[in-house]
N, C-alpha and C positions, 0 to 999 in steps of 0.2 A: 547418580547419573555422572559422577565425576570421569573426565576423559572423554566423554560425547563430543563429537566435532559437528560445530553450528558455522554457517556462514550467512551473514546477516548483510542484505544490499541496504542502500540508503542508510548508513548509520551514523552521518556526520551529526546529526540534529534529531530530535523530537522522539518519534517512536521506537526508530532503530535505535540510538543511542541508549535511549531507557532499557530497551531489552537488552543489549549487549552488557550493560552494569549488572543487571539483574542475574544474565547467566554466568559472567565472570567470578560472579561473589558465590554461587553455587559450584564452582569448580568445572565447568564447560571449558573447552578447548573453543574459544570464539575469535572469527575471522570477520573482519570489519570491512565493508567494502562501500566507496562513495567517492564522487570525483574529488572532494575537498579533502585531502589527505591531512591537512594541516587542523582540520576541524576534529580528527578523530586522536589527536596527541593526547588527550585525557584518557582515551580508552586504551591507547598503549601504554600509558604508565600504570593501568590497572591490569595490563597482562593480555589484551587483544592483540591480534596480529593485522596490522592495518593495511589494507590493498587498495591502491588508487583505481578507481573502475569507473567509467562512463558506461552506465547500462544502454546507451546507443549506440556503442561503438564494438564491432564483432571481435576486434582484436584484444580490446581489453576484456571481455567477456571471457575469451577463451582462456587469457593468461589467468584470470584469476581462478577459475575452475581448475587449472592444471597445478596452480600454486598450492590449493587446499589438498588436491588428491597426492600432488607429488611428494607434499611434506608429512602428510598424516596418512595416506594410503587408505582412506576411508572419509564419508561425510554422512553425518546422521541427521541432520536438520538443513535444510534451506528455507531462510525466512526472506521471500521475496517483498520487501517494503520499499523500494526505491519507487518514486511516481511523483507527479506532480498534477494539478488542475488547471487546465486552458479554459478560459471563458471568455466569453463573447459570442454574437449571435451567430447562428449557422451560415447566415447571409453574408456577414462581415470577416468572419476568420477564413484565413487563407487555406488550401488545402495542405499545403505546405507545413504549415503549424498545426494543422490536424492529422496529419502522417506522423509528425514528430511525437503527438501526442500520445499514438497509439505505439510508437516505437518504443517509448520510455514504459508506459504502463501496461503493455502486452506484449509485445515482440521482443523485446530485451528481456524481460522477465521467463518468456517464454524460452528462449535461446539458454540461459543459465539452467534452467530446469531441464533441458534436454540434456545438456552435457552433463549433469550430476546424476541424471536417472540409471544409467548403466551401472554405475557403481553401487548405487542402492539395491538394485536388483541383485547384483553380485552377492551382496551383503545379505538380502531376504529382508531387508528393512529400513525405513528410513520415512523423515516426515516432509513433505513439502507445505510451509504455511506462507499464505500470500495476504498482503494488506488489501482489502478491496475499500469498501466505503459503503455507508447507506446509500451514496449515490447509485449504487450498483443495483439496487432495488426501487429507487424513486426518479423522479425526473423533476427539472426545473428550468425556467426560462434562461437562456443565455449558457446553458451548461452543457450543450448537446454533445461535444465531442468528448468532454470530461466524463460526462455520464454513461457516453456510448463505450468508452473503454473501460470502464467498471463494470459494466452491463455486460460486455464481452470476456472479461475476466472471471465473472461469476458462471458463465456458461463453460467456457474454457475449463476452468477447475473442475466442474461437475463431471465433464466426459473424462478428464484426466484421471478423477479418482477412480471411477470403476474401470478405467484401463489398467491401474496399477496396483489394485486393490490384492489381485492374485500374488503378488511377488512381494506382498507385506508392507506395502508403501501406504501412507495415510496423506491424504490432501485435505487440508482446512484452509477456510477462508475466515480472514476477520473483517468484521463490519465496523469499523468505526462511526460514532456520532461527531459532536463536537467536539475536538481535542485541542487543547492549549499548545498547538504548534506554530510554523511559520506559515499555515494554509492562508490566514485572510491577507498579509502581506503578499505572499506568492502569487496569488488568485487576483487579487484586486487590481493590481498593477495591468495585466493583460486585459482583464475586463473593460476598465475605462478605455485604454488605447484602442482596443478592437471597436467598443461601441458606445464608449461616451459622448461622442459629439454627433452622433448620426440619428437614424429614424429610431432607434431602441434606446437613445439615451436614458429615459425616463427610466426605464425597466433596469438600466445597468446602474444608474445612481441609486437605485431602491436596493437592488441586491448587493451593492458595494456597502450600502448602510448596514443591511442585514450582517453580511459577513462581519462587520467590524465590531457590531454589538454582540454576535455571537460567539466573537474569539476574543474578545477583551478579557483583561486579565480577570479571574474569577468567573466567568461566564461559563466558559468551556472545563471539561473534566482534564486533567492533568493526563500527559503521555504514559505515565505509571499503570493506568488502568489498563491500558493496550496490552503493555509490556506483561502485565500480570496473567492477562488472557494467554498470550503466548507461551508465556512459561508453563501454565496448565495444560494447554494443548502438548506441548512436549513431553511433559511428565506421565500425562494420562497413556494408558495402555489402548484405551479407547476413545480417543478425541471425538468429540463432536465434529461434525461437518462444518459449522459456521457459529463464530462467537459475535453476537453483536455488543458492542459495549462503548460505555461512555455517555455523554448527556443526548440525550434524544435519539439513541441508537435503537433501542428497541421499539419504543414508540413508533416512529418512522418506518421501520420495517414493517409493523403491524397494520399500518396505515395503508400502506403499499398492498399489503396482503388481501386486507377487508374493503376498502372502499374502491367504487367503481373509478374507471379513467376520468369521467366528468366531475365527480365527487373530489377526487384527488387534485384535478386542477383548480377547482375553487379554493380548497386549501393553500395550495401553493402560490398562488396568485394573490390570495389574500395577503400572503407573507411580503410580498414586495410591491405593493401599491406604495 
């Protein structure tokens, strides 16, 4: 697979960075994109081509796609990994913040995908891999906008998969469970800011405590388990459409599929008492 061209968004930390390291070690040509260019210096030292890109800015997205195609003439894999989690009650989270959640987790992702697809069609091959979450199959209190963005990504990916299959392009969804990343810190602050002092404060504090315990050192799976799944999907001639990986990923997806809505509600609310 040496010489294959890969673009990874959200590569400044966690899953994106770990995936980049694994692919660089295997001889792929890896472009890494993120807002924090300085956080990708280590990847540059390993051979990555780092690009500063804010996934919510159209001009950044266009410049990134143009750079990869302009320098390589092709792109074989797009790993849509950029994203974040907005938590807070639906009543208290502003629509401005909710729109930004979708801008990062869905619309920016869709735009970079839209820009690389013509080149993959021309090649007659390619892989679009996107980081969703078990949140794309489940629900929880105070996670409405985050869960909605991941549910939307799941449905969007299903539609894209059947559209581009005739052109030799595969579409894969990665559904991580609890992964040892910045998730708890990044999600916890807006959760308590949005809902920590109002009518939903008990749920907010309980969910904040749950996140801290689920993502404390040793409690969550390392990012490498997700990176391994991405590499496996890239290597495979016939990749699976979904890979549920990491702590509690497969049990969570199974519960969401097998339990009734009310039974699932009881399980979830029991976790945030």
